[in-house]
TORKOL-4160 file (C-alpha; in steps of 0.2 Angstrom, whole numbers, padded with zeros to 4 digits, m for minus):
393
<pt num="1" X="m0264" Y="m0069" Z="m0052"/>
<pt num="2" X="m0249" Y="m0059" Z="m0042"/>
<pt num="3" X="m0254" Y="m0053" Z="m0025"/>
<pt num="4" X="m0251" Y="m0038" Z="m0022"/>
<pt num="5" X="m0246" Y="m0025" Z="m0005"/>
<pt num="6" X="m0242" Y="m0008" Z="m0001"/>
<pt num="7" X="m0228" Y="m0003" Z="0009"/>
<pt num="8" X="m0222" Y="0013" Z="0014"/>
<pt num="9" X="m0202" Y="0008" Z="0012"/>
<pt num="10" X="m0194" Y="m0009" Z="0006"/>
<pt num="11" X="m0177" Y="m0016" Z="0011"/>
<pt num="12" X="m0170" Y="m0025" Z="m0006"/>
<pt num="13" X="m0157" Y="m0037" Z="0006"/>
<pt num="14" X="m0160" Y="m0043" Z="0024"/>
<pt num="15" X="m0140" Y="m0044" Z="0029"/>
<pt num="16" X="m0132" Y="m0033" Z="0042"/>
<pt num="17" X="m0133" Y="m0019" Z="0031"/>
<pt num="18" X="m0153" Y="m0018" Z="0026"/>
<pt num="19" X="m0154" Y="m0025" Z="0044"/>
<pt num="20" X="m0145" Y="m0012" Z="0051"/>
<pt num="21" X="m0158" Y="0001" Z="0040"/>
<pt num="22" X="m0171" Y="m0009" Z="0045"/>
<pt num="23" X="m0168" Y="m0007" Z="0065"/>
<pt num="24" X="m0163" Y="0010" Z="0065"/>
<pt num="25" X="m0178" Y="0015" Z="0057"/>
<pt num="26" X="m0190" Y="0006" Z="0068"/>
<pt num="27" X="m0180" Y="0011" Z="0082"/>
<pt num="28" X="m0185" Y="0030" Z="0078"/>
<pt num="29" X="m0200" Y="0035" Z="0086"/>
<pt num="30" X="m0200" Y="0050" Z="0070"/>
<pt num="31" X="m0203" Y="0036" Z="0059"/>
<pt num="32" X="m0219" Y="0029" Z="0060"/>
<pt num="33" X="m0224" Y="0020" Z="0043"/>
<pt num="34" X="m0225" Y="0001" Z="0038"/>
<pt num="35" X="m0207" Y="m0008" Z="0033"/>
<pt num="36" X="m0204" Y="m0023" Z="0022"/>
<pt num="37" X="m0187" Y="m0030" Z="0022"/>
<pt num="38" X="m0185" Y="m0042" Z="0005"/>
<pt num="39" X="m0172" Y="m0058" Z="0008"/>
<pt num="40" X="m0169" Y="m0068" Z="m0005"/>
<pt num="41" X="m0159" Y="m0080" Z="0008"/>
<pt num="42" X="m0166" Y="m0081" Z="0023"/>
<pt num="43" X="m0153" Y="m0095" Z="0030"/>
<pt num="44" X="m0140" Y="m0083" Z="0025"/>
<pt num="45" X="m0129" Y="m0097" Z="0020"/>
<pt num="46" X="m0119" Y="m0090" Z="0006"/>
<pt num="47" X="m0125" Y="m0072" Z="0011"/>
<pt num="48" X="m0108" Y="m0058" Z="0011"/>
<pt num="49" X="m0112" Y="m0057" Z="0029"/>
<pt num="50" X="m0107" Y="m0074" Z="0037"/>
<pt num="51" X="m0094" Y="m0078" Z="0024"/>
<pt num="52" X="m0084" Y="m0064" Z="0028"/>
<pt num="53" X="m0067" Y="m0063" Z="0040"/>
<pt num="54" X="m0076" Y="m0051" Z="0052"/>
<pt num="55" X="m0065" Y="m0037" Z="0051"/>
<pt num="56" X="m0066" Y="m0019" Z="0059"/>
<pt num="57" X="m0054" Y="m0005" Z="0060"/>
<pt num="58" X="m0053" Y="0012" Z="0061"/>
<pt num="59" X="m0036" Y="0013" Z="0049"/>
<pt num="60" X="m0045" Y="0019" Z="0035"/>
<pt num="61" X="m0037" Y="0034" Z="0021"/>
<pt num="62" X="m0057" Y="0041" Z="0020"/>
<pt num="63" X="m0061" Y="0054" Z="0031"/>
<pt num="64" X="m0079" Y="0047" Z="0029"/>
<pt num="65" X="m0073" Y="0027" Z="0031"/>
<pt num="66" X="m0064" Y="0033" Z="0049"/>
<pt num="67" X="m0079" Y="0043" Z="0056"/>
<pt num="68" X="m0090" Y="0028" Z="0051"/>
<pt num="69" X="m0080" Y="0016" Z="0059"/>
<pt num="70" X="m0080" Y="0026" Z="0077"/>
<pt num="71" X="m0098" Y="0027" Z="0078"/>
<pt num="72" X="m0099" Y="0009" Z="0073"/>
<pt num="73" X="m0086" Y="0004" Z="0086"/>
<pt num="74" X="m0096" Y="0010" Z="0096"/>
<pt num="75" X="m0112" Y="0005" Z="0092"/>
<pt num="76" X="m0103" Y="m0012" Z="0093"/>
<pt num="77" X="m0098" Y="m0010" Z="0107"/>
<pt num="78" X="m0115" Y="m0007" Z="0117"/>
<pt num="79" X="m0124" Y="m0020" Z="0106"/>
<pt num="80" X="m0132" Y="m0030" Z="0123"/>
<pt num="81" X="m0138" Y="m0010" Z="0127"/>
<pt num="82" X="m0147" Y="m0010" Z="0108"/>
<pt num="83" X="m0149" Y="m0027" Z="0101"/>
<pt num="84" X="m0156" Y="m0039" Z="0117"/>
<pt num="85" X="m0173" Y="m0043" Z="0114"/>
<pt num="86" X="m0179" Y="m0049" Z="0130"/>
<pt num="87" X="m0168" Y="m0064" Z="0136"/>
<pt num="88" X="m0160" Y="m0064" Z="0118"/>
<pt num="89" X="m0143" Y="m0055" Z="0125"/>
<pt num="90" X="m0134" Y="m0056" Z="0108"/>
<pt num="91" X="m0115" Y="m0060" Z="0107"/>
<pt num="92" X="m0104" Y="m0053" Z="0092"/>
<pt num="93" X="m0087" Y="m0059" Z="0101"/>
<pt num="94" X="m0079" Y="m0043" Z="0099"/>
<pt num="95" X="m0060" Y="m0047" Z="0099"/>
<pt num="96" X="m0047" Y="m0032" Z="0102"/>
<pt num="97" X="m0029" Y="m0038" Z="0093"/>
<pt num="98" X="m0027" Y="m0026" Z="0082"/>
<pt num="99" X="m0023" Y="m0022" Z="0064"/>
<pt num="100" X="m0004" Y="m0023" Z="0061"/>
<pt num="101" X="m0003" Y="m0014" Z="0042"/>
<pt num="102" X="0017" Y="m0016" Z="0035"/>
<pt num="103" X="0022" Y="m0004" Z="0023"/>
<pt num="104" X="0037" Y="m0008" Z="0009"/>
<pt num="105" X="0049" Y="0006" Z="0008"/>
<pt num="106" X="0039" Y="0009" Z="m0013"/>
<pt num="107" X="0019" Y="0011" Z="0001"/>
<pt num="108" X="0030" Y="0021" Z="0015"/>
<pt num="109" X="0024" Y="0038" Z="0007"/>
<pt num="110" X="0004" Y="0031" Z="0008"/>
<pt num="111" X="0006" Y="0024" Z="0026"/>
<pt num="112" X="0012" Y="0041" Z="0032"/>
<pt num="113" X="0000" Y="0049" Z="0023"/>
<pt num="114" X="m0016" Y="0038" Z="0029"/>
<pt num="115" X="m0007" Y="0038" Z="0046"/>
<pt num="116" X="m0008" Y="0057" Z="0048"/>
<pt num="117" X="m0027" Y="0057" Z="0042"/>
<pt num="118" X="m0028" Y="0043" Z="0056"/>
<pt num="119" X="m0021" Y="0054" Z="0071"/>
<pt num="120" X="m0031" Y="0068" Z="0067"/>
<pt num="121" X="m0046" Y="0059" Z="0069"/>
<pt num="122" X="m0045" Y="0054" Z="0083"/>
<pt num="123" X="m0038" Y="0034" Z="0078"/>
<pt num="124" X="m0027" Y="0026" Z="0091"/>
<pt num="125" X="m0018" Y="0018" Z="0080"/>
<pt num="126" X="0006" Y="0020" Z="0082"/>
<pt num="127" X="0017" Y="0023" Z="0070"/>
<pt num="128" X="0029" Y="0009" Z="0073"/>
<pt num="129" X="0048" Y="0009" Z="0061"/>
<pt num="130" X="0057" Y="m0009" Z="0063"/>
<pt num="131" X="0068" Y="m0010" Z="0076"/>
<pt num="132" X="0052" Y="m0009" Z="0088"/>
<pt num="133" X="0043" Y="m0018" Z="0078"/>
<pt num="134" X="0055" Y="m0033" Z="0080"/>
<pt num="135" X="0054" Y="m0032" Z="0099"/>
<pt num="136" X="0036" Y="m0031" Z="0099"/>
<pt num="137" X="0031" Y="m0044" Z="0087"/>
<pt num="138" X="0047" Y="m0059" Z="0088"/>
<pt num="139" X="0039" Y="m0071" Z="0078"/>
<pt num="140" X="0038" Y="m0059" Z="0061"/>
<pt num="141" X="0053" Y="m0056" Z="0049"/>
<pt num="142" X="0056" Y="m0036" Z="0045"/>
<pt num="143" X="0065" Y="m0039" Z="0031"/>
<pt num="144" X="0057" Y="m0029" Z="0016"/>
<pt num="145" X="0046" Y="m0021" Z="0029"/>
<pt num="146" X="0050" Y="0000" Z="0029"/>
<pt num="147" X="0038" Y="0002" Z="0044"/>
<pt num="148" X="0021" Y="m0003" Z="0052"/>
<pt num="149" X="0004" Y="0006" Z="0060"/>
<pt num="150" X="m0005" Y="m0004" Z="0075"/>
<pt num="151" X="m0024" Y="0002" Z="0078"/>
<pt num="152" X="m0028" Y="m0002" Z="0095"/>
<pt num="153" X="m0048" Y="0000" Z="0095"/>
<pt num="154" X="m0048" Y="m0012" Z="0078"/>
<pt num="155" X="m0049" Y="m0033" Z="0079"/>
<pt num="156" X="m0062" Y="m0044" Z="0072"/>
<pt num="157" X="m0080" Y="m0051" Z="0077"/>
<pt num="158" X="m0094" Y="m0064" Z="0072"/>
<pt num="159" X="m0102" Y="m0054" Z="0059"/>
<pt num="160" X="m0116" Y="m0067" Z="0058"/>
<pt num="161" X="m0122" Y="m0065" Z="0076"/>
<pt num="162" X="m0121" Y="m0045" Z="0076"/>
<pt num="163" X="m0130" Y="m0046" Z="0057"/>
<pt num="164" X="m0146" Y="m0060" Z="0066"/>
<pt num="165" X="m0145" Y="m0048" Z="0082"/>
<pt num="166" X="m0151" Y="m0035" Z="0072"/>
<pt num="167" X="m0164" Y="m0045" Z="0061"/>
<pt num="168" X="m0171" Y="m0051" Z="0077"/>
<pt num="169" X="m0169" Y="m0032" Z="0085"/>
<pt num="170" X="m0179" Y="m0024" Z="0071"/>
<pt num="171" X="m0193" Y="m0041" Z="0069"/>
<pt num="172" X="m0196" Y="m0036" Z="0088"/>
<pt num="173" X="m0200" Y="m0018" Z="0083"/>
<pt num="174" X="m0213" Y="m0020" Z="0069"/>
<pt num="175" X="m0201" Y="m0022" Z="0055"/>
<pt num="176" X="m0209" Y="m0038" Z="0044"/>
<pt num="177" X="m0198" Y="m0051" Z="0033"/>
<pt num="178" X="m0201" Y="m0058" Z="0018"/>
<pt num="179" X="m0191" Y="m0073" Z="0008"/>
<pt num="180" X="m0191" Y="m0065" Z="m0009"/>
<pt num="181" X="m0181" Y="m0061" Z="m0023"/>
<pt num="182" X="m0184" Y="m0044" Z="m0032"/>
<pt num="183" X="m0184" Y="m0047" Z="m0049"/>
<pt num="184" X="m0187" Y="m0026" Z="m0055"/>
<pt num="185" X="m0191" Y="m0008" Z="m0050"/>
<pt num="186" X="m0207" Y="m0002" Z="m0057"/>
<pt num="187" X="m0203" Y="0016" Z="m0062"/>
<pt num="188" X="m0215" Y="0031" Z="m0066"/>
<pt num="189" X="m0206" Y="0045" Z="m0069"/>
<pt num="190" X="m0196" Y="0051" Z="m0056"/>
<pt num="191" X="m0203" Y="0039" Z="m0043"/>
<pt num="192" X="m0202" Y="0020" Z="m0039"/>
<pt num="193" X="m0220" Y="0013" Z="m0037"/>
<pt num="194" X="m0217" Y="m0004" Z="m0033"/>
<pt num="195" X="m0207" Y="m0019" Z="m0033"/>
<pt num="196" X="m0211" Y="m0037" Z="m0046"/>
<pt num="197" X="m0201" Y="m0053" Z="m0037"/>
<pt num="198" X="m0198" Y="m0069" Z="m0044"/>
<pt num="199" X="m0212" Y="m0076" Z="m0036"/>
<pt num="200" X="m0226" Y="m0066" Z="m0043"/>
<pt num="201" X="m0228" Y="m0055" Z="m0030"/>
<pt num="202" X="m0228" Y="m0035" Z="m0033"/>
<pt num="203" X="m0226" Y="m0024" Z="m0020"/>
<pt num="204" X="m0230" Y="m0005" Z="m0019"/>
<pt num="205" X="m0218" Y="0005" Z="m0014"/>
<pt num="206" X="m0218" Y="0024" Z="m0008"/>
<pt num="207" X="m0199" Y="0021" Z="m0007"/>
<pt num="208" X="m0187" Y="0007" Z="m0011"/>
<pt num="209" X="m0167" Y="0004" Z="m0001"/>
<pt num="210" X="m0156" Y="m0005" Z="m0013"/>
<pt num="211" X="m0147" Y="m0011" Z="m0001"/>
<pt num="212" X="m0143" Y="m0030" Z="m0010"/>
<pt num="213" X="m0124" Y="m0032" Z="m0009"/>
<pt num="214" X="m0117" Y="m0041" Z="m0026"/>
<pt num="215" X="m0137" Y="m0041" Z="m0033"/>
<pt num="216" X="m0138" Y="m0023" Z="m0032"/>
<pt num="217" X="m0135" Y="m0015" Z="m0050"/>
<pt num="218" X="m0144" Y="m0030" Z="m0057"/>
<pt num="219" X="m0161" Y="m0021" Z="m0047"/>
<pt num="220" X="m0155" Y="m0004" Z="m0051"/>
<pt num="221" X="m0153" Y="m0011" Z="m0071"/>
<pt num="222" X="m0173" Y="m0017" Z="m0072"/>
<pt num="223" X="m0176" Y="0002" Z="m0072"/>
<pt num="224" X="m0160" Y="0008" Z="m0084"/>
<pt num="225" X="m0151" Y="0014" Z="m0069"/>
<pt num="226" X="m0129" Y="0010" Z="m0072"/>
<pt num="227" X="m0122" Y="0006" Z="m0054"/>
<pt num="228" X="m0105" Y="0002" Z="m0052"/>
<pt num="229" X="m0106" Y="m0012" Z="m0040"/>
<pt num="230" X="m0100" Y="m0028" Z="m0047"/>
<pt num="231" X="m0099" Y="m0048" Z="m0039"/>
<pt num="232" X="m0082" Y="m0052" Z="m0033"/>
<pt num="233" X="m0078" Y="m0071" Z="m0025"/>
<pt num="234" X="m0066" Y="m0068" Z="m0011"/>
<pt num="235" X="m0059" Y="m0086" Z="m0003"/>
<pt num="236" X="m0055" Y="m0085" Z="0015"/>
<pt num="237" X="m0042" Y="m0100" Z="0023"/>
<pt num="238" X="m0038" Y="m0107" Z="0036"/>
<pt num="239" X="m0023" Y="m0119" Z="0045"/>
<pt num="240" X="m0015" Y="m0122" Z="0060"/>
<pt num="241" X="0002" Y="m0120" Z="0064"/>
<pt num="242" X="0012" Y="m0129" Z="0078"/>
<pt num="243" X="0022" Y="m0114" Z="0087"/>
<pt num="244" X="0012" Y="m0102" Z="0099"/>
<pt num="245" X="0012" Y="m0086" Z="0097"/>
<pt num="246" X="0011" Y="m0072" Z="0112"/>
<pt num="247" X="m0002" Y="m0060" Z="0103"/>
<pt num="248" X="m0007" Y="m0058" Z="0087"/>
<pt num="249" X="m0015" Y="m0045" Z="0077"/>
<pt num="250" X="m0024" Y="m0045" Z="0060"/>
<pt num="251" X="m0010" Y="m0046" Z="0051"/>
<pt num="252" X="m0009" Y="m0035" Z="0034"/>
<pt num="253" X="0008" Y="m0042" Z="0022"/>
<pt num="254" X="0015" Y="m0028" Z="0009"/>
<pt num="255" X="0011" Y="m0043" Z="m0001"/>
<pt num="256" X="m0008" Y="m0038" Z="0001"/>
<pt num="257" X="m0009" Y="m0055" Z="0013"/>
<pt num="258" X="m0021" Y="m0053" Z="0028"/>
<pt num="259" X="m0019" Y="m0065" Z="0042"/>
<pt num="260" X="m0027" Y="m0068" Z="0060"/>
<pt num="261" X="m0028" Y="m0080" Z="0072"/>
<pt num="262" X="m0047" Y="m0089" Z="0072"/>
<pt num="263" X="m0049" Y="m0102" Z="0085"/>
<pt num="264" X="m0033" Y="m0115" Z="0088"/>
<pt num="265" X="m0029" Y="m0110" Z="0071"/>
<pt num="266" X="m0028" Y="m0094" Z="0060"/>
<pt num="267" X="m0037" Y="m0091" Z="0046"/>
<pt num="268" X="m0030" Y="m0078" Z="0028"/>
<pt num="269" X="m0034" Y="m0071" Z="0012"/>
<pt num="270" X="m0029" Y="m0061" Z="m0003"/>
<pt num="271" X="m0037" Y="m0050" Z="m0014"/>
<pt num="272" X="m0032" Y="m0054" Z="m0034"/>
<pt num="273" X="m0025" Y="m0043" Z="m0045"/>
<pt num="274" X="m0037" Y="m0034" Z="m0057"/>
<pt num="275" X="m0035" Y="m0043" Z="m0072"/>
<pt num="276" X="m0038" Y="m0059" Z="m0063"/>
<pt num="277" X="m0055" Y="m0053" Z="m0052"/>
<pt num="278" X="m0069" Y="m0056" Z="m0066"/>
<pt num="279" X="m0089" Y="m0055" Z="m0061"/>
<pt num="280" X="m0092" Y="m0072" Z="m0051"/>
<pt num="281" X="m0108" Y="m0077" Z="m0041"/>
<pt num="282" X="m0103" Y="m0094" Z="m0036"/>
<pt num="283" X="m0096" Y="m0101" Z="m0019"/>
<pt num="284" X="m0081" Y="m0113" Z="m0027"/>
<pt num="285" X="m0064" Y="m0113" Z="m0018"/>
<pt num="286" X="m0050" Y="m0114" Z="m0027"/>
<pt num="287" X="m0034" Y="m0120" Z="m0017"/>
<pt num="288" X="m0022" Y="m0113" Z="m0030"/>
<pt num="289" X="m0023" Y="m0096" Z="m0023"/>
<pt num="290" X="m0017" Y="m0100" Z="m0007"/>
<pt num="291" X="m0004" Y="m0113" Z="m0013"/>
<pt num="292" X="0004" Y="m0103" Z="m0028"/>
<pt num="293" X="0002" Y="m0083" Z="m0018"/>
<pt num="294" X="m0004" Y="m0083" Z="m0001"/>
<pt num="295" X="0007" Y="m0097" Z="0006"/>
<pt num="296" X="0022" Y="m0090" Z="0001"/>
<pt num="297" X="0018" Y="m0073" Z="0006"/>
<pt num="298" X="0016" Y="m0076" Z="0023"/>
<pt num="299" X="0029" Y="m0091" Z="0026"/>
<pt num="300" X="0042" Y="m0076" Z="0021"/>
<pt num="301" X="0033" Y="m0064" Z="0033"/>
<pt num="302" X="0031" Y="m0075" Z="0049"/>
<pt num="303" X="0042" Y="m0091" Z="0046"/>
<pt num="304" X="0034" Y="m0103" Z="0057"/>
<pt num="305" X="0021" Y="m0102" Z="0044"/>
<pt num="306" X="0032" Y="m0111" Z="0032"/>
<pt num="307" X="0024" Y="m0128" Z="0044"/>
<pt num="308" X="0006" Y="m0122" Z="0044"/>
<pt num="309" X="m0005" Y="m0137" Z="0040"/>
<pt num="310" X="m0018" Y="m0132" Z="0028"/>
<pt num="311" X="m0037" Y="m0132" Z="0033"/>
<pt num="312" X="m0053" Y="m0129" Z="0028"/>
<pt num="313" X="m0060" Y="m0115" Z="0015"/>
<pt num="314" X="m0072" Y="m0106" Z="0009"/>
<pt num="315" X="m0078" Y="m0092" Z="m0002"/>
<pt num="316" X="m0090" Y="m0077" Z="0000"/>
<pt num="317" X="m0094" Y="m0060" Z="m0012"/>
<pt num="318" X="m0089" Y="m0043" Z="m0009"/>
<pt num="319" X="m0099" Y="m0031" Z="m0017"/>
<pt num="320" X="m0087" Y="m0023" Z="m0025"/>
<pt num="321" X="m0088" Y="m0004" Z="m0031"/>
<pt num="322" X="m0077" Y="m0005" Z="m0047"/>
<pt num="323" X="m0074" Y="0016" Z="m0049"/>
<pt num="324" X="m0068" Y="0022" Z="m0032"/>
<pt num="325" X="m0071" Y="0006" Z="m0021"/>
<pt num="326" X="m0082" Y="0016" Z="m0009"/>
<pt num="327" X="m0097" Y="0016" Z="m0001"/>
<pt num="328" X="m0112" Y="0023" Z="m0013"/>
<pt num="329" X="m0126" Y="0031" Z="m0002"/>
<pt num="330" X="m0142" Y="0038" Z="0000"/>
<pt num="331" X="m0155" Y="0048" Z="m0016"/>
<pt num="332" X="m0152" Y="0043" Z="m0035"/>
<pt num="333" X="m0152" Y="0060" Z="m0039"/>
<pt num="334" X="m0164" Y="0057" Z="m0054"/>
<pt num="335" X="m0175" Y="0046" Z="m0045"/>
<pt num="336" X="m0183" Y="0052" Z="m0028"/>
<pt num="337" X="m0187" Y="0040" Z="m0019"/>
<pt num="338" X="m0175" Y="0028" Z="m0022"/>
<pt num="339" X="m0158" Y="0026" Z="m0010"/>
<pt num="340" X="m0144" Y="0016" Z="m0010"/>
<pt num="341" X="m0134" Y="0007" Z="0003"/>
<pt num="342" X="m0122" Y="m0002" Z="m0008"/>
<pt num="343" X="m0105" Y="m0007" Z="m0015"/>
<pt num="344" X="m0097" Y="m0007" Z="0002"/>
<pt num="345" X="m0080" Y="m0019" Z="m0006"/>
<pt num="346" X="m0078" Y="m0028" Z="0009"/>
<pt num="347" X="m0082" Y="m0014" Z="0024"/>
<pt num="348" X="m0100" Y="m0016" Z="0023"/>
<pt num="349" X="m0099" Y="m0028" Z="0041"/>
<pt num="350" X="m0090" Y="m0016" Z="0050"/>
<pt num="351" X="m0099" Y="0000" Z="0044"/>
<pt num="352" X="m0117" Y="m0008" Z="0046"/>
<pt num="353" X="m0122" Y="0001" Z="0062"/>
<pt num="354" X="m0117" Y="0020" Z="0054"/>
<pt num="355" X="m0124" Y="0017" Z="0038"/>
<pt num="356" X="m0141" Y="0009" Z="0045"/>
<pt num="357" X="m0139" Y="0026" Z="0055"/>
<pt num="358" X="m0136" Y="0036" Z="0042"/>
<pt num="359" X="m0151" Y="0028" Z="0030"/>
<pt num="360" X="m0162" Y="0032" Z="0044"/>
<pt num="361" X="m0158" Y="0050" Z="0045"/>
<pt num="362" X="m0160" Y="0052" Z="0027"/>
<pt num="363" X="m0177" Y="0044" Z="0026"/>
<pt num="364" X="m0185" Y="0054" Z="0042"/>
<pt num="365" X="m0176" Y="0067" Z="0037"/>
<pt num="366" X="m0175" Y="0070" Z="0017"/>
<pt num="367" X="m0155" Y="0075" Z="0025"/>
<pt num="368" X="m0139" Y="0070" Z="0035"/>
<pt num="369" X="m0138" Y="0075" Z="0054"/>
<pt num="370" X="m0125" Y="0065" Z="0064"/>
<pt num="371" X="m0114" Y="0063" Z="0051"/>
<pt num="372" X="m0110" Y="0071" Z="0034"/>
<pt num="373" X="m0110" Y="0056" Z="0020"/>
<pt num="374" X="m0116" Y="0067" Z="0007"/>
<pt num="375" X="m0100" Y="0064" Z="m0003"/>
<pt num="376" X="m0103" Y="0046" Z="m0006"/>
<pt num="377" X="m0118" Y="0048" Z="m0016"/>
<pt num="378" X="m0124" Y="0041" Z="m0033"/>
<pt num="379" X="m0120" Y="0057" Z="m0042"/>
<pt num="380" X="m0103" Y="0060" Z="m0038"/>
<pt num="381" X="m0099" Y="0046" Z="m0053"/>
<pt num="382" X="m0107" Y="0058" Z="m0066"/>
<pt num="383" X="m0098" Y="0071" Z="m0059"/>
<pt num="384" X="m0081" Y="0063" Z="m0057"/>
<pt num="385" X="m0080" Y="0069" Z="m0039"/>
<pt num="386" X="m0071" Y="0054" Z="m0036"/>
<pt num="387" X="m0068" Y="0044" Z="m0016"/>
<pt num="388" X="m0054" Y="0032" Z="m0019"/>
<pt num="389" X="m0050" Y="0020" Z="m0003"/>
<pt num="390" X="m0029" Y="0017" Z="m0003"/>
<pt num="391" X="m0032" Y="0004" Z="0013"/>
<pt num="392" X="m0045" Y="m0010" Z="0004"/>
<pt num="393" X="m0039" Y="m0026" Z="0011"/>
C-alpha cells in the first residue's frame, strides 16, 4: 500500500531555488507550518546549479531582474551571517571581477538603453568607448566593437556551495528533505490536494511550490497546465592559455560567447541558435560547438586565445522559458494553492535569494511585501503581458 503523509507546504525541487524558498519560509517567525522538500537527486551531481558557470550580475534589461540582483548580491555578501550553522560557516567563493558586455555597432543602441535603465536603478556600471576599452584591457581586440559596459558589483561564485549552504540552514530550521521524484499532482477543483511519487508514496499538501527546474513543466502537465519551461542543454568548456592577464572579467563578446577565469585557466560557453536548441535532458558533451564556434570567436576577441589548450567540459541544463526568458513566479490564477518558481533561463543561481524571499512572502502574506514581482506571474502569458530580457547569456 502506498505510504501517505500530510504537509502544510511541499516544495518540489531541492536545488538552489527550492532550498532558498525553504530557508526563507523556515526562518520567518510568521510561518509555523510543516515544510517538506522533495529532491529527485540529493547528490545534485546532475543538477543545474552545480553545473552552472556561477555568474552573478546586475546588468539586465528588465527592472525586476536588476532589483532581484541588488537584493541577492547583498544577501550573498552576508551569507555567513544568514546561513551559518554552528561551526559550519559557508564559503561561497565570491569573486568580484566584473562583467564586461561588448556591443557591435548593430547592438550599440540596445546596450545604451540597458545602460540607462541600469544607471537609473543604482547599478554601478561604467560605459566604455573603444579607446578606453583598449586602454583598460590591452589584451582585448576592439575591432568591430562599438562600446562596452562593465559592472563593479558583479562576478562569479561557487554555486554548489551556495546551494548546500541554503539546504543545511533550512534543515537546521526544521525543513525535511526527502529523496523522491514527483510523478504528478492531484487536483480537486481549484486546489491541489496531493502529490504522487514514483516510489509509490502519496503526499497530502496544503500548498505546492513547483521549483523543479528543467522538470517543472512535467509536473504542471500532470494536471493539464501548460508551463512554457523547457530543459535546454548548455555546455561549459575549460581551457588554459600560456599568456597571463593582469585583470580579466567575465567577458561577454558581441558574438554571444562568454569567458572568465577559473582556477589556473578559463571557462567559456555560448547559447546556441534557437533552431539548434532542442529540448534535452541528457548530459552528453559535444566538442563541436567549442571547436567551430566558441574558440574562433574568443581568439578573434582575445588574440592570445589562439594558443589556448582545451581542457575538460561538461553539460548542464537551463530551465528555459521559451516565451520571454524570464522567471515565472507566484500563484497559478486558477489553482489557488499552486505556486511556481520556474523558468529562470540561466539566472536561477543569482536570483535565488530574492526569489526565496518573494515566494515566502506570497505564502505567508498572500502578496509581495518588499519587492513587487507581480509582473512575473503565470497569467502574463494568457494576457499577453510578455517581459523580454535582452541580456540572456
